[in-house]
matplotlib code that plots the C-alpha trace (Angstrom):
import matplotlib.pyplot as plt

x = [0.0, 2.7, 4.5, 2.4, -0.2, -0.1, 1.6, 0.0, -1.7, -2.8, -4.8, -5.8, -8.9, -9.7, -13.7, -14.2, -12.6, -8.8, -8.4, -11.1, -9.9, -6.3, -7.9, -9.9, -6.1, -4.3, -7.2, -7.0, -2.8, -3.6, -2.9, -4.3, -5.8, -6.8, -9.5, -9.0, -12.6, -13.6, -17.1, -17.0, -18.4, -20.7, -17.4, -15.0, -17.9, -18.7, -15.3, -14.9, -18.3, -16.4, -13.4, -13.9, -14.2, -10.9, -8.8, -8.2, -9.8, -11.8, -12.1, -11.5, -12.8, -10.6, -10.1, -6.4, -6.0, -6.2, -2.9, -4.3, -7.2, -4.4, -2.4, -5.6, -5.7, -2.4, -2.5, -6.2, -5.0, -1.9, -3.7, -5.8, -3.5, -0.4, 2.0, 1.9, 4.0, 3.2, 1.3, -0.1, -1.3, -4.3, -6.2, -6.2, -8.4, -8.7, -11.6, -13.1, -11.8, -9.4, -7.9, -4.8, -6.9, -9.8, -7.1, -7.4, -5.4, -7.9, -8.9, -5.0, -4.1, -7.4, -5.7, -2.0, -3.7, -5.7, -3.4, 0.4, -0.1, -2.2, 0.1, 3.1, 0.7, 0.1, 3.6, 5.4, 3.2, 3.5, 7.4, 7.5, 5.8, 7.1, 11.0, 10.1, 8.6, 11.7, 14.4, 12.1, 11.6, 11.5, 8.4, 6.8, 5.6, 3.4, 2.0, -0.8, 0.3, -1.4, 0.0, -1.6, 1.8, 3.9, 2.2, 0.2, -3.3, -6.1, -7.2, -8.2, -6.5, -3.4, -3.3, -3.6, -1.3, 1.6, 0.9, 0.7, 4.4, 5.0, 4.4, 7.1, 10.2, 8.3, 8.8, 12.6, 13.4, 11.7, 13.1, 16.6, 15.8, 14.4, 16.2, 18.6, 15.8, 15.0, 11.2, 11.4, 9.6, 7.7, 4.7, 2.6, 0.8, -2.4, -4.1, -7.3, -9.5, -12.7, -15.3, -13.7, -15.8, -13.3, -13.6, -17.2, -17.4, -14.1, -14.3, -16.9, -17.8, -16.1, -13.0, -13.1, -13.3, -10.3, -8.1, -8.8, -8.4, -4.7, -3.7, -1.9, -3.8, -6.8, -9.1, -9.5, -7.6, -9.6, -9.2, -7.7, -5.2, -3.3, -4.1, -2.1, 1.1, 0.1, 0.7, 3.5, 5.8, 4.4, 5.1, 9.0, 10.2, 11.0, 12.8, 15.4, 12.7, 12.6, 12.3, 10.7, 7.4, 5.3, 3.4, 0.3, -1.6, -1.3, 1.8, 0.6, 3.7, 4.3, 8.1]
y = [-0.1, 2.6, 1.9, 3.5, 5.7, 9.7, 8.7, 10.0, 7.8, 8.3, 4.6, 5.3, 2.7, 2.7, 2.4, -0.5, -4.5, -4.9, -1.5, -0.6, -3.6, -1.8, 1.4, 0.1, -2.3, 1.2, 3.0, 0.7, 0.7, 4.8, 6.8, 8.7, 8.3, 10.4, 7.4, 8.1, 6.5, 6.6, 5.4, 3.9, 6.5, 4.8, 2.9, 5.5, 7.0, 4.3, 4.0, 8.2, 7.8, 4.5, 5.6, 9.6, 9.3, 7.5, 8.9, 11.8, 10.3, 12.1, 10.7, 12.5, 11.3, 11.0, 9.5, 8.9, 7.8, 12.2, 13.1, 16.3, 14.8, 12.6, 15.6, 17.0, 14.8, 14.7, 18.7, 17.4, 14.2, 15.9, 19.3, 17.4, 15.1, 17.9, 16.1, 12.1, 9.0, 6.1, 6.0, 3.1, 1.9, 0.0, 1.0, -1.2, -3.2, -5.8, -4.2, -6.9, -10.1, -10.2, -12.0, -11.2, -10.6, -9.2, -5.8, -2.9, 0.2, 2.4, -1.3, -1.2, 2.0, 1.9, -0.7, 0.5, 3.6, 2.3, -0.3, 2.1, 5.7, 6.4, 5.1, 7.0, 10.3, 9.8, 8.6, 11.7, 13.9, 12.6, 12.4, 15.6, 14.8, 11.4, 13.1, 15.3, 12.4, 10.2, 12.3, 12.1, 9.0, 7.5, 6.7, 3.7, 3.2, -0.1, -1.0, -3.6, -6.3, -9.5, -13.3, -12.9, -10.3, -13.3, -16.0, -14.1, -15.1, -16.7, -16.4, -12.9, -10.6, -10.7, -6.7, -6.3, -9.7, -7.3, -4.5, -5.7, -7.5, -4.0, -3.3, -5.5, -3.7, -0.3, -0.7, -2.4, 0.5, 3.1, 1.8, 1.9, 5.9, 6.8, 4.9, 7.9, 10.6, 7.5, 6.1, 2.1, 0.8, -2.8, -4.6, -7.3, -9.4, -11.1, -14.3, -14.9, -12.7, -13.3, -11.1, -8.2, -6.5, -7.5, -10.9, -11.1, -9.3, -11.5, -14.5, -17.3, -20.1, -22.6, -21.1, -19.9, -23.3, -24.5, -22.3, -23.5, -27.1, -25.8, -24.1, -25.6, -24.2, -25.5, -21.7, -18.5, -15.2, -12.5, -8.8, -8.9, -11.4, -8.3, -5.3, -6.9, -7.5, -4.4, -3.1, -4.2, -3.5, 0.3, 0.3, 1.8, -0.9, -3.3, -0.6, -2.7, -4.0, -1.8, -3.6, -6.4, -8.4, -10.5, -13.0, -13.6, -16.5, -19.5, -21.2, -21.3, -21.8, -17.9, -18.8]
z = [-0.3, 1.1, -2.1, -4.4, -1.8, -3.7, -6.7, -10.0, -12.4, -15.5, -17.4, -20.6, -21.3, -18.2, -18.3, -18.6, -19.2, -18.2, -18.2, -15.3, -13.4, -12.8, -12.2, -9.1, -8.4, -8.4, -6.5, -4.0, -3.4, -2.8, -6.5, -7.2, -11.0, -14.0, -15.7, -19.2, -21.8, -25.5, -25.3, -21.7, -20.0, -17.5, -16.4, -16.0, -14.0, -11.6, -10.6, -9.6, -7.7, -6.0, -5.4, -5.4, -1.3, -1.0, -3.5, -5.9, -9.1, -12.1, -15.5, -19.3, -22.3, -25.7, -28.9, -29.1, -32.6, -32.6, -31.8, -30.6, -28.4, -26.7, -25.9, -24.6, -22.5, -20.7, -20.5, -18.4, -16.2, -15.2, -14.5, -12.6, -10.5, -10.1, -12.3, -13.2, -11.8, -13.8, -17.3, -18.1, -22.2, -21.6, -25.1, -27.8, -30.3, -32.9, -34.0, -36.0, -38.0, -41.0, -43.3, -45.5, -48.5, -46.4, -45.6, -47.1, -46.2, -44.2, -41.8, -41.6, -40.5, -38.0, -36.5, -36.3, -34.6, -32.0, -30.5, -31.6, -33.1, -30.2, -27.1, -29.1, -28.8, -24.9, -23.6, -26.0, -24.3, -21.2, -21.2, -19.7, -16.3, -16.3, -16.6, -13.6, -11.8, -12.2, -11.8, -7.7, -7.2, -10.4, -12.8, -14.7, -17.9, -18.0, -21.3, -22.9, -25.4, -26.0, -26.2, -29.7, -30.3, -29.8, -31.4, -33.7, -32.9, -33.8, -37.7, -38.5, -36.0, -38.6, -38.2, -34.4, -33.5, -35.5, -33.9, -30.7, -31.0, -32.1, -28.8, -27.2, -29.0, -28.5, -24.4, -25.2, -27.2, -25.3, -22.0, -23.4, -24.3, -21.7, -19.0, -17.7, -17.3, -14.2, -16.2, -16.3, -19.1, -19.2, -20.8, -19.8, -22.5, -21.0, -22.6, -22.6, -20.4, -20.6, -18.7, -21.1, -24.2, -25.8, -25.7, -25.4, -28.9, -30.6, -29.1, -29.6, -26.3, -28.7, -29.0, -25.5, -24.6, -27.1, -25.7, -22.0, -22.7, -23.7, -20.8, -18.5, -15.3, -16.7, -16.6, -18.7, -16.9, -15.1, -15.5, -12.1, -12.4, -15.5, -12.9, -9.9, -12.8, -13.4, -10.1, -9.7, -12.6, -11.5, -8.0, -7.3, -5.5, -8.5, -9.5, -11.3, -13.8, -17.3, -20.7, -19.3, -20.7, -18.1, -20.0, -18.3, -19.7, -17.6, -19.0, -22.5, -24.7, -25.9, -27.7]

ax = plt.figure().add_subplot(projection="3d")
ax.plot(x, y, z, "-o")
ax.set_aspect("equal")
plt.show()
């Protein structure tokens, strides 16, 4: 609790699913949190109502594929928080399944922007605030990738898996670049996490059942499984971990 008490965090895509669980985990650890959402206003506002008596928390809407809106979000969040110690880049989506012959350039760039360009924009805008925190007690960036970025995903997830794989390289490169400023950068790569709008939309019951049969621990993951790992990576007590990817998939083979 004490390790994160009073730290200032921005979580993108924090209104539902894994992002919602991350916000809750950081709030319970004593962080002040700026909750970004795109469409999940109800979930974001519910988090504010739940935790506003315990921490400083507010929600902010933005389309992070728009660089100007990403910049505005970071300005609003840092003004509200009074700085920034932790950035969690959670926003991302598969959008829809398309095989190679079905991909047009508009779709390709849309998936790129949702998963990768948005992360670049937010991190770029947040960097001055993270540097200031890094020079004091250290700062942390945690990115969300996917098992699809390791294995290539199921049929129709070519574009999504490609850009989730790019996040692994982005994390390693960025961790080296900004380490001198006292900022650590890590990634979590979830496997099958049920109970989220992502899998409710893109994963059939039959596909989920088949995937679970191949998971050594014998179950799908929950958003809280990811949130606990993000909390760990965000905490300053593990200050020698940077450029790493933590695979959270129940023991599924990744390489």
